[in-house]
N, C-alpha and C positions, 0 to 999 in steps of 0.2 A: 442354492435352493429355489429360489423362486420360482424359475423355469421347473422346475421335476414338478413344484406344487402344480403350476400350469399343465404341465401334460397330464399328469396325475386328474386334475378338475373334468381336464378334456375327453379322458377318457373315461371318467363316469364313475370312479373307484371313490367317489364322496356321495354318491348317488345312492340312495337305499331303495329307489323305486324298482320293482319284479318287472316292471318294461325299460324296452328304450323307442328312442325315438327314430326312425328312420327316414330321410332325406328321401323321396321317389320324384324324380318330376319337379311341379308346379304345389306336390302338399308332401304329408308326410306321414307312414305306418306307423303304430303304435305296436310292436313285437315281443313279444317276453322271452326272460332269457333264457330258457326251457326248449326255446320255438324248434317244431318241428322240420328238420332241415330237408324234408321234402314238399313241406310245401312252402307255396312260391309266397314273399313278402307282399306283393301284391292281396294275397287272399286275408292280409292281417288290416283289423279298422283304421279308421282314419283317426278317429274324436279317441281319447283317452277311455280307459274305464274308470267309474265314476266311484264315488267312497262307495263298501261294501261292492266292489265290482272285481271281476280280475281276467286278465286275457287266458286261456289254453295255449295252450301247445299248438293248437292247430288255429288258431284264430278266432275263434268263439269265444266273446263276450259275456260271461256266464255270473251269479251271485255268486259270491264268495263267502262259500262257508265255513271255512276255516281259520277267517278272523285271519288272513295274509297281506291285507292291505294293509302299505304300508301305512 
C-alpha cells in the first residue's frame, strides 16, 4: 500500500497545479498539462507562473482571467 502511494505521488496524482516541472539539462521548464505537442519543451518558461498567471498550451505566461490558478 505504501509503495502504491509513493508511486502515485511521484506521478503527480495528488498535485493540483495546472502544470508540471520538466527537468531539461541543468534547468527545468514549466509545462501545462494541456501543452501543444507541436511546441518544443525548450519553448516553455523556466520559471513557474506567479499567482494570477497561467501557462498557455504554447508556452506563454499570461494573466489568468478565469481564475484557474490553483
